[in-house]
mmCIF file as Biopython writes it, N, C-alpha, C and O atoms, coordinates in Angstrom:
data_model
#
loop_
_atom_site.group_PDB
_atom_site.id
_atom_site.type_symbol
_atom_site.label_atom_id
_atom_site.label_alt_id
_atom_site.label_comp_id
_atom_site.label_asym_id
_atom_site.label_entity_id
_atom_site.label_seq_id
_atom_site.pdbx_PDB_ins_code
_atom_site.Cartn_x
_atom_site.Cartn_y
_atom_site.Cartn_z
_atom_site.occupancy
_atom_site.B_iso_or_equiv
_atom_site.auth_seq_id
_atom_site.auth_asym_id
_atom_site.pdbx_PDB_model_num
ATOM 1   N N  . UNK A ? 1  ? -10.485 -0.037  7.924   1.0 0.0 1  A 1 
ATOM 2   C CA . UNK A ? 1  ? -11.178 -1.150  7.320   1.0 0.0 1  A 1 
ATOM 3   C C  . UNK A ? 1  ? -10.703 -1.352  5.893   1.0 0.0 1  A 1 
ATOM 4   O O  . UNK A ? 1  ? -10.310 -0.408  5.207   1.0 0.0 1  A 1 
ATOM 5   N N  . UNK A ? 2  ? -10.747 -2.591  5.470   1.0 0.0 2  A 1 
ATOM 6   C CA . UNK A ? 2  ? -10.439 -2.948  4.093   1.0 0.0 2  A 1 
ATOM 7   C C  . UNK A ? 2  ? -11.662 -3.629  3.510   1.0 0.0 2  A 1 
ATOM 8   O O  . UNK A ? 2  ? -12.587 -3.992  4.236   1.0 0.0 2  A 1 
ATOM 9   N N  . UNK A ? 3  ? -11.663 -3.800  2.210   1.0 0.0 3  A 1 
ATOM 10  C CA . UNK A ? 3  ? -12.842 -4.311  1.509   1.0 0.0 3  A 1 
ATOM 11  C C  . UNK A ? 3  ? -12.422 -5.436  0.579   1.0 0.0 3  A 1 
ATOM 12  O O  . UNK A ? 3  ? -11.500 -5.286  -0.223  1.0 0.0 3  A 1 
ATOM 13  N N  . UNK A ? 4  ? -13.111 -6.567  0.696   1.0 0.0 4  A 1 
ATOM 14  C CA . UNK A ? 4  ? -12.745 -7.795  -0.003  1.0 0.0 4  A 1 
ATOM 15  C C  . UNK A ? 4  ? -13.703 -8.095  -1.142  1.0 0.0 4  A 1 
ATOM 16  O O  . UNK A ? 4  ? -14.921 -8.053  -0.972  1.0 0.0 4  A 1 
ATOM 17  N N  . UNK A ? 5  ? -13.146 -8.395  -2.297  1.0 0.0 5  A 1 
ATOM 18  C CA . UNK A ? 5  ? -13.943 -8.902  -3.412  1.0 0.0 5  A 1 
ATOM 19  C C  . UNK A ? 5  ? -14.164 -10.387 -3.135  1.0 0.0 5  A 1 
ATOM 20  O O  . UNK A ? 5  ? -13.221 -11.179 -3.112  1.0 0.0 5  A 1 
ATOM 21  N N  . UNK A ? 6  ? -15.416 -10.739 -2.929  1.0 0.0 6  A 1 
ATOM 22  C CA . UNK A ? 6  ? -15.762 -12.112 -2.577  1.0 0.0 6  A 1 
ATOM 23  C C  . UNK A ? 6  ? -15.528 -13.086 -3.730  1.0 0.0 6  A 1 
ATOM 24  O O  . UNK A ? 6  ? -15.451 -14.297 -3.519  1.0 0.0 6  A 1 
ATOM 25  N N  . UNK A ? 7  ? -15.418 -12.562 -4.937  1.0 0.0 7  A 1 
ATOM 26  C CA . UNK A ? 7  ? -15.250 -13.424 -6.107  1.0 0.0 7  A 1 
ATOM 27  C C  . UNK A ? 7  ? -13.792 -13.829 -6.329  1.0 0.0 7  A 1 
ATOM 28  O O  . UNK A ? 7  ? -13.497 -15.005 -6.541  1.0 0.0 7  A 1 
ATOM 29  N N  . UNK A ? 8  ? -12.875 -12.847 -6.279  1.0 0.0 8  A 1 
ATOM 30  C CA . UNK A ? 8  ? -11.483 -13.164 -6.629  1.0 0.0 8  A 1 
ATOM 31  C C  . UNK A ? 8  ? -10.493 -12.971 -5.483  1.0 0.0 8  A 1 
ATOM 32  O O  . UNK A ? 8  ? -9.342  -13.397 -5.587  1.0 0.0 8  A 1 
ATOM 33  N N  . UNK A ? 9  ? -10.924 -12.333 -4.388  1.0 0.0 9  A 1 
ATOM 34  C CA . UNK A ? 9  ? -10.035 -12.151 -3.251  1.0 0.0 9  A 1 
ATOM 35  C C  . UNK A ? 9  ? -9.264  -10.836 -3.248  1.0 0.0 9  A 1 
ATOM 36  O O  . UNK A ? 9  ? -8.472  -10.593 -2.339  1.0 0.0 9  A 1 
ATOM 37  N N  . UNK A ? 10 ? -9.480  -9.985  -4.249  1.0 0.0 10 A 1 
ATOM 38  C CA . UNK A ? 10 ? -8.828  -8.674  -4.263  1.0 0.0 10 A 1 
ATOM 39  C C  . UNK A ? 10 ? -9.261  -7.889  -3.035  1.0 0.0 10 A 1 
ATOM 40  O O  . UNK A ? 10 ? -10.429 -7.925  -2.649  1.0 0.0 10 A 1 
ATOM 41  N N  . UNK A ? 11 ? -8.325  -7.183  -2.423  1.0 0.0 11 A 1 
ATOM 42  C CA . UNK A ? 11 ? -8.636  -6.357  -1.262  1.0 0.0 11 A 1 
ATOM 43  C C  . UNK A ? 11 ? -8.389  -4.895  -1.607  1.0 0.0 11 A 1 
ATOM 44  O O  . UNK A ? 11 ? -7.289  -4.512  -2.007  1.0 0.0 11 A 1 
ATOM 45  N N  . UNK A ? 12 ? -9.446  -4.074  -1.444  1.0 0.0 12 A 1 
ATOM 46  C CA . UNK A ? 12 ? -9.285  -2.636  -1.592  1.0 0.0 12 A 1 
ATOM 47  C C  . UNK A ? 12 ? -8.883  -2.073  -0.244  1.0 0.0 12 A 1 
ATOM 48  O O  . UNK A ? 12 ? -9.596  -2.223  0.749   1.0 0.0 12 A 1 
ATOM 49  N N  . UNK A ? 13 ? -7.726  -1.420  -0.223  1.0 0.0 13 A 1 
ATOM 50  C CA . UNK A ? 13 ? -7.216  -0.785  0.988   1.0 0.0 13 A 1 
ATOM 51  C C  . UNK A ? 13 ? -7.223  0.722   0.754   1.0 0.0 13 A 1 
ATOM 52  O O  . UNK A ? 13 ? -6.488  1.212   -0.103  1.0 0.0 13 A 1 
ATOM 53  N N  . UNK A ? 14 ? -8.038  1.467   1.501   1.0 0.0 14 A 1 
ATOM 54  C CA . UNK A ? 14 ? -8.096  2.921   1.301   1.0 0.0 14 A 1 
ATOM 55  C C  . UNK A ? 14 ? -6.736  3.612   1.432   1.0 0.0 14 A 1 
ATOM 56  O O  . UNK A ? 14 ? -6.515  4.653   0.813   1.0 0.0 14 A 1 
ATOM 57  N N  . UNK A ? 15 ? -5.835  3.054   2.217   1.0 0.0 15 A 1 
ATOM 58  C CA . UNK A ? 15 ? -4.511  3.656   2.365   1.0 0.0 15 A 1 
ATOM 59  C C  . UNK A ? 15 ? -3.709  3.573   1.076   1.0 0.0 15 A 1 
ATOM 60  O O  . UNK A ? 15 ? -2.832  4.402   0.831   1.0 0.0 15 A 1 
ATOM 61  N N  . UNK A ? 16 ? -4.006  2.576   0.253   1.0 0.0 16 A 1 
ATOM 62  C CA . UNK A ? 16 ? -3.289  2.372   -1.003  1.0 0.0 16 A 1 
ATOM 63  C C  . UNK A ? 16 ? -4.050  2.951   -2.185  1.0 0.0 16 A 1 
ATOM 64  O O  . UNK A ? 16 ? -3.441  3.422   -3.146  1.0 0.0 16 A 1 
ATOM 65  N N  . UNK A ? 17 ? -5.379  2.920   -2.122  1.0 0.0 17 A 1 
ATOM 66  C CA . UNK A ? 17 ? -6.199  3.349   -3.245  1.0 0.0 17 A 1 
ATOM 67  C C  . UNK A ? 17 ? -6.150  2.317   -4.366  1.0 0.0 17 A 1 
ATOM 68  O O  . UNK A ? 17 ? -5.894  1.139   -4.119  1.0 0.0 17 A 1 
ATOM 69  N N  . UNK A ? 18 ? -6.391  2.751   -5.574  1.0 0.0 18 A 1 
ATOM 70  C CA . UNK A ? 18 ? -6.327  1.888   -6.761  1.0 0.0 18 A 1 
ATOM 71  C C  . UNK A ? 18 ? -5.647  2.691   -7.863  1.0 0.0 18 A 1 
ATOM 72  O O  . UNK A ? 18 ? -6.313  3.214   -8.756  1.0 0.0 18 A 1 
ATOM 73  N N  . UNK A ? 19 ? -4.323  2.789   -7.799  1.0 0.0 19 A 1 
ATOM 74  C CA . UNK A ? 19 ? -3.599  3.644   -8.739  1.0 0.0 19 A 1 
ATOM 75  C C  . UNK A ? 19 ? -3.844  3.284   -10.207 1.0 0.0 19 A 1 
ATOM 76  O O  . UNK A ? 19 ? -3.825  4.163   -11.068 1.0 0.0 19 A 1 
ATOM 77  N N  . UNK A ? 20 ? -4.072  2.010   -10.496 1.0 0.0 20 A 1 
ATOM 78  C CA . UNK A ? 20 ? -4.313  1.606   -11.884 1.0 0.0 20 A 1 
ATOM 79  C C  . UNK A ? 20 ? -5.630  2.170   -12.422 1.0 0.0 20 A 1 
ATOM 80  O O  . UNK A ? 20 ? -5.811  2.278   -13.635 1.0 0.0 20 A 1 
ATOM 81  N N  . UNK A ? 21 ? -6.547  2.528   -11.521 1.0 0.0 21 A 1 
ATOM 82  C CA . UNK A ? 21 ? -7.826  3.121   -11.921 1.0 0.0 21 A 1 
ATOM 83  C C  . UNK A ? 21 ? -7.882  4.614   -11.581 1.0 0.0 21 A 1 
ATOM 84  O O  . UNK A ? 21 ? -8.960  5.207   -11.541 1.0 0.0 21 A 1 
ATOM 85  N N  . UNK A ? 22 ? -6.707  5.219   -11.336 1.0 0.0 22 A 1 
ATOM 86  C CA . UNK A ? 22 ? -6.583  6.642   -10.991 1.0 0.0 22 A 1 
ATOM 87  C C  . UNK A ? 22 ? -7.305  7.003   -9.697  1.0 0.0 22 A 1 
ATOM 88  O O  . UNK A ? 22 ? -7.795  8.122   -9.544  1.0 0.0 22 A 1 
ATOM 89  N N  . UNK A ? 23 ? -7.369  6.046   -8.762  1.0 0.0 23 A 1 
ATOM 90  C CA . UNK A ? 23 ? -7.937  6.303   -7.433  1.0 0.0 23 A 1 
ATOM 91  C C  . UNK A ? 23 ? -6.753  6.517   -6.485  1.0 0.0 23 A 1 
ATOM 92  O O  . UNK A ? 23 ? -6.014  5.576   -6.197  1.0 0.0 23 A 1 
ATOM 93  N N  . UNK A ? 24 ? -6.570  7.744   -6.002  1.0 0.0 24 A 1 
ATOM 94  C CA . UNK A ? 24 ? -5.398  8.019   -5.169  1.0 0.0 24 A 1 
ATOM 95  C C  . UNK A ? 24 ? -5.464  7.382   -3.783  1.0 0.0 24 A 1 
ATOM 96  O O  . UNK A ? 24 ? -6.538  7.097   -3.256  1.0 0.0 24 A 1 
ATOM 97  N N  . UNK A ? 25 ? -4.288  7.173   -3.220  1.0 0.0 25 A 1 
ATOM 98  C CA . UNK A ? 25 ? -4.191  6.689   -1.848  1.0 0.0 25 A 1 
ATOM 99  C C  . UNK A ? 25 ? -4.960  7.643   -0.945  1.0 0.0 25 A 1 
ATOM 100 O O  . UNK A ? 25 ? -4.953  8.856   -1.158  1.0 0.0 25 A 1 
ATOM 101 N N  . UNK A ? 26 ? -5.624  7.086   0.066   1.0 0.0 26 A 1 
ATOM 102 C CA . UNK A ? 26 ? -6.392  7.882   0.998   1.0 0.0 26 A 1 
ATOM 103 C C  . UNK A ? 26 ? -7.859  8.015   0.613   1.0 0.0 26 A 1 
ATOM 104 O O  . UNK A ? 26 ? -8.620  8.681   1.315   1.0 0.0 26 A 1 
ATOM 105 N N  . UNK A ? 27 ? -8.272  7.388   -0.500  1.0 0.0 27 A 1 
ATOM 106 C CA . UNK A ? 27 ? -9.665  7.456   -0.936  1.0 0.0 27 A 1 
ATOM 107 C C  . UNK A ? 27 ? -10.498 6.417   -0.197  1.0 0.0 27 A 1 
ATOM 108 O O  . UNK A ? 27 ? -10.279 5.214   -0.346  1.0 0.0 27 A 1 
ATOM 109 N N  . UNK A ? 28 ? -11.450 6.886   0.598   1.0 0.0 28 A 1 
ATOM 110 C CA . UNK A ? 28 ? -12.333 5.980   1.338   1.0 0.0 28 A 1 
ATOM 111 C C  . UNK A ? 28 ? -13.168 5.153   0.357   1.0 0.0 28 A 1 
ATOM 112 O O  . UNK A ? 28 ? -13.493 5.612   -0.738  1.0 0.0 28 A 1 
ATOM 113 N N  . UNK A ? 29 ? -13.506 3.944   0.759   1.0 0.0 29 A 1 
ATOM 114 C CA . UNK A ? 29 ? -14.299 3.067   -0.101  1.0 0.0 29 A 1 
ATOM 115 C C  . UNK A ? 29 ? -15.613 3.731   -0.495  1.0 0.0 29 A 1 
ATOM 116 O O  . UNK A ? 29 ? -16.038 3.637   -1.647  1.0 0.0 29 A 1 
ATOM 117 N N  . UNK A ? 30 ? -16.253 4.399   0.453   1.0 0.0 30 A 1 
ATOM 118 C CA . UNK A ? 30 ? -17.534 5.058   0.175   1.0 0.0 30 A 1 
ATOM 119 C C  . UNK A ? 30 ? -17.396 6.228   -0.797  1.0 0.0 30 A 1 
ATOM 120 O O  . UNK A ? 30 ? -18.382 6.665   -1.390  1.0 0.0 30 A 1 
ATOM 121 N N  . UNK A ? 31 ? -16.177 6.731   -0.959  1.0 0.0 31 A 1 
ATOM 122 C CA . UNK A ? 31 ? -15.937 7.834   -1.881  1.0 0.0 31 A 1 
ATOM 123 C C  . UNK A ? 31 ? -15.563 7.368   -3.286  1.0 0.0 31 A 1 
ATOM 124 O O  . UNK A ? 31 ? -15.389 8.190   -4.187  1.0 0.0 31 A 1 
ATOM 125 N N  . UNK A ? 32 ? -15.437 6.051   -3.478  1.0 0.0 32 A 1 
ATOM 126 C CA . UNK A ? 32 ? -15.160 5.535   -4.821  1.0 0.0 32 A 1 
ATOM 127 C C  . UNK A ? 32 ? -16.359 5.834   -5.722  1.0 0.0 32 A 1 
ATOM 128 O O  . UNK A ? 32 ? -17.494 5.858   -5.246  1.0 0.0 32 A 1 
ATOM 129 N N  . UNK A ? 33 ? -16.123 6.060   -7.003  1.0 0.0 33 A 1 
ATOM 130 C CA . UNK A ? 33 ? -17.256 6.283   -7.907  1.0 0.0 33 A 1 
ATOM 131 C C  . UNK A ? 33 ? -18.220 5.092   -7.875  1.0 0.0 33 A 1 
ATOM 132 O O  . UNK A ? 33 ? -17.800 3.953   -7.674  1.0 0.0 33 A 1 
ATOM 133 N N  . UNK A ? 34 ? -19.499 5.360   -8.073  1.0 0.0 34 A 1 
ATOM 134 C CA . UNK A ? 34 ? -20.502 4.296   -8.045  1.0 0.0 34 A 1 
ATOM 135 C C  . UNK A ? 34 ? -20.234 3.221   -9.094  1.0 0.0 34 A 1 
ATOM 136 O O  . UNK A ? 34 ? -20.621 2.067   -8.907  1.0 0.0 34 A 1 
ATOM 137 N N  . UNK A ? 35 ? -19.582 3.582   -10.185 1.0 0.0 35 A 1 
ATOM 138 C CA . UNK A ? 35 ? -19.324 2.613   -11.241 1.0 0.0 35 A 1 
ATOM 139 C C  . UNK A ? 35 ? -17.964 1.915   -11.102 1.0 0.0 35 A 1 
ATOM 140 O O  . UNK A ? 35 ? -17.557 1.167   -11.991 1.0 0.0 35 A 1 
ATOM 141 N N  . UNK A ? 36 ? -17.259 2.162   -9.978  1.0 0.0 36 A 1 
ATOM 142 C CA . UNK A ? 36 ? -15.978 1.497   -9.752  1.0 0.0 36 A 1 
ATOM 143 C C  . UNK A ? 36 ? -16.208 0.005   -9.616  1.0 0.0 36 A 1 
ATOM 144 O O  . UNK A ? 36 ? -17.176 -0.428  -8.989  1.0 0.0 36 A 1 
ATOM 145 N N  . UNK A ? 37 ? -15.312 -0.783  -10.207 1.0 0.0 37 A 1 
ATOM 146 C CA . UNK A ? 37 ? -15.395 -2.242  -10.156 1.0 0.0 37 A 1 
ATOM 147 C C  . UNK A ? 37 ? -14.063 -2.800  -9.696  1.0 0.0 37 A 1 
ATOM 148 O O  . UNK A ? 37 ? -13.035 -2.123  -9.743  1.0 0.0 37 A 1 
ATOM 149 N N  . UNK A ? 38 ? -14.099 -4.046  -9.250  1.0 0.0 38 A 1 
ATOM 150 C CA . UNK A ? 38 ? -12.870 -4.736  -8.882  1.0 0.0 38 A 1 
ATOM 151 C C  . UNK A ? 38 ? -11.917 -4.693  -10.077 1.0 0.0 38 A 1 
ATOM 152 O O  . UNK A ? 38 ? -12.294 -5.083  -11.182 1.0 0.0 38 A 1 
ATOM 153 N N  . UNK A ? 39 ? -10.691 -4.225  -9.866  1.0 0.0 39 A 1 
ATOM 154 C CA . UNK A ? 39 ? -9.757  -4.128  -10.985 1.0 0.0 39 A 1 
ATOM 155 C C  . UNK A ? 39 ? -9.286  -5.491  -11.501 1.0 0.0 39 A 1 
ATOM 156 O O  . UNK A ? 39 ? -8.701  -5.575  -12.580 1.0 0.0 39 A 1 
ATOM 157 N N  . UNK A ? 40 ? -9.534  -6.540  -10.745 1.0 0.0 40 A 1 
ATOM 158 C CA . UNK A ? 40 ? -9.082  -7.859  -11.179 1.0 0.0 40 A 1 
ATOM 159 C C  . UNK A ? 40 ? -10.168 -8.685  -11.852 1.0 0.0 40 A 1 
ATOM 160 O O  . UNK A ? 40 ? -9.878  -9.445  -12.776 1.0 0.0 40 A 1 
ATOM 161 N N  . UNK A ? 41 ? -11.427 -8.549  -11.402 1.0 0.0 41 A 1 
ATOM 162 C CA . UNK A ? 41 ? -12.467 -9.418  -11.975 1.0 0.0 41 A 1 
ATOM 163 C C  . UNK A ? 41 ? -13.710 -8.669  -12.435 1.0 0.0 41 A 1 
ATOM 164 O O  . UNK A ? 41 ? -14.583 -9.262  -13.069 1.0 0.0 41 A 1 
ATOM 165 N N  . UNK A ? 42 ? -13.808 -7.363  -12.125 1.0 0.0 42 A 1 
ATOM 166 C CA . UNK A ? 42 ? -14.917 -6.565  -12.626 1.0 0.0 42 A 1 
ATOM 167 C C  . UNK A ? 42 ? -16.198 -6.613  -11.808 1.0 0.0 42 A 1 
ATOM 168 O O  . UNK A ? 42 ? -17.228 -6.096  -12.244 1.0 0.0 42 A 1 
ATOM 169 N N  . UNK A ? 43 ? -16.150 -7.228  -10.624 1.0 0.0 43 A 1 
ATOM 170 C CA . UNK A ? 43 ? -17.354 -7.275  -9.781  1.0 0.0 43 A 1 
ATOM 171 C C  . UNK A ? 43 ? -17.675 -5.859  -9.291  1.0 0.0 43 A 1 
ATOM 172 O O  . UNK A ? 43 ? -16.756 -5.103  -8.974  1.0 0.0 43 A 1 
ATOM 173 N N  . UNK A ? 44 ? -18.952 -5.485  -9.221  1.0 0.0 44 A 1 
ATOM 174 C CA . UNK A ? 44 ? -19.306 -4.123  -8.777  1.0 0.0 44 A 1 
ATOM 175 C C  . UNK A ? 44 ? -18.953 -3.872  -7.308  1.0 0.0 44 A 1 
ATOM 176 O O  . UNK A ? 44 ? -18.884 -4.794  -6.495  1.0 0.0 44 A 1 
ATOM 177 N N  . UNK A ? 45 ? -18.737 -2.615  -7.006  1.0 0.0 45 A 1 
ATOM 178 C CA . UNK A ? 45 ? -18.315 -2.216  -5.656  1.0 0.0 45 A 1 
ATOM 179 C C  . UNK A ? 45 ? -19.319 -2.625  -4.584  1.0 0.0 45 A 1 
ATOM 180 O O  . UNK A ? 45 ? -18.926 -2.888  -3.447  1.0 0.0 45 A 1 
ATOM 181 N N  . UNK A ? 46 ? -20.602 -2.683  -4.920  1.0 0.0 46 A 1 
ATOM 182 C CA . UNK A ? 46 ? -21.602 -3.020  -3.902  1.0 0.0 46 A 1 
ATOM 183 C C  . UNK A ? 46 ? -21.590 -4.500  -3.504  1.0 0.0 46 A 1 
ATOM 184 O O  . UNK A ? 46 ? -22.343 -4.909  -2.619  1.0 0.0 46 A 1 
ATOM 185 N N  . UNK A ? 47 ? -20.748 -5.294  -4.146  1.0 0.0 47 A 1 
ATOM 186 C CA . UNK A ? 47 ? -20.644 -6.708  -3.781  1.0 0.0 47 A 1 
ATOM 187 C C  . UNK A ? 47 ? -19.408 -7.009  -2.937  1.0 0.0 47 A 1 
ATOM 188 O O  . UNK A ? 47 ? -19.153 -8.164  -2.594  1.0 0.0 47 A 1 
ATOM 189 N N  . UNK A ? 48 ? -18.642 -5.974  -2.605  1.0 0.0 48 A 1 
ATOM 190 C CA . UNK A ? 48 ? -17.461 -6.166  -1.751  1.0 0.0 48 A 1 
ATOM 191 C C  . UNK A ? 48 ? -17.905 -6.375  -0.304  1.0 0.0 48 A 1 
ATOM 192 O O  . UNK A ? 48 ? -18.966 -5.904  0.104   1.0 0.0 48 A 1 
ATOM 193 N N  . UNK A ? 49 ? -17.099 -7.071  0.448   1.0 0.0 49 A 1 
ATOM 194 C CA . UNK A ? 49 ? -17.359 -7.332  1.856   1.0 0.0 49 A 1 
ATOM 195 C C  . UNK A ? 49 ? -16.378 -6.527  2.698   1.0 0.0 49 A 1 
ATOM 196 O O  . UNK A ? 49 ? -15.222 -6.350  2.314   1.0 0.0 49 A 1 
ATOM 197 N N  . UNK A ? 50 ? -16.842 -6.039  3.849   1.0 0.0 50 A 1 
ATOM 198 C CA . UNK A ? 50 ? -15.975 -5.322  4.780   1.0 0.0 50 A 1 
ATOM 199 C C  . UNK A ? 50 ? -15.157 -6.341  5.576   1.0 0.0 50 A 1 
ATOM 200 O O  . UNK A ? 50 ? -15.695 -7.326  6.083   1.0 0.0 50 A 1 
ATOM 201 N N  . UNK A ? 51 ? -13.862 -6.091  5.676   1.0 0.0 51 A 1 
ATOM 202 C CA . UNK A ? 51 ? -13.000 -6.923  6.517   1.0 0.0 51 A 1 
ATOM 203 C C  . UNK A ? 51 ? -12.267 -6.019  7.505   1.0 0.0 51 A 1 
ATOM 204 O O  . UNK A ? 51 ? -11.856 -4.910  7.163   1.0 0.0 51 A 1 
ATOM 205 N N  . UNK A ? 52 ? -12.114 -6.498  8.708   1.0 0.0 52 A 1 
ATOM 206 C CA . UNK A ? 52 ? -11.401 -5.728  9.721   1.0 0.0 52 A 1 
ATOM 207 C C  . UNK A ? 52 ? -9.896  -5.871  9.495   1.0 0.0 52 A 1 
ATOM 208 O O  . UNK A ? 52 ? -9.421  -6.894  9.003   1.0 0.0 52 A 1 
ATOM 209 N N  . UNK A ? 53 ? -9.163  -4.829  9.864   1.0 0.0 53 A 1 
ATOM 210 C CA . UNK A ? 53 ? -7.700  -4.868  9.727   1.0 0.0 53 A 1 
ATOM 211 C C  . UNK A ? 53 ? -7.088  -5.915  10.620  1.0 0.0 53 A 1 
ATOM 212 O O  . UNK A ? 53 ? -5.868  -6.081  10.630  1.0 0.0 53 A 1 
#
C-alpha cells in the first residue's frame, strides 16, 4: 500500500521511505513518527489517504 497526501498529491511509498526526513526505505507508514508531516506541504500524517498499488 501507498499513502497519498490529499492536499498536494505527494505519495509516501514504504519501499522508498522518506530519505530527506531520515526515514529509511522499508519503513511502514504506521511506523513513521507521530509528528511526521508531508515533506512537500506539511500536512500531518493522519490526513493521508491509503491508495492501493
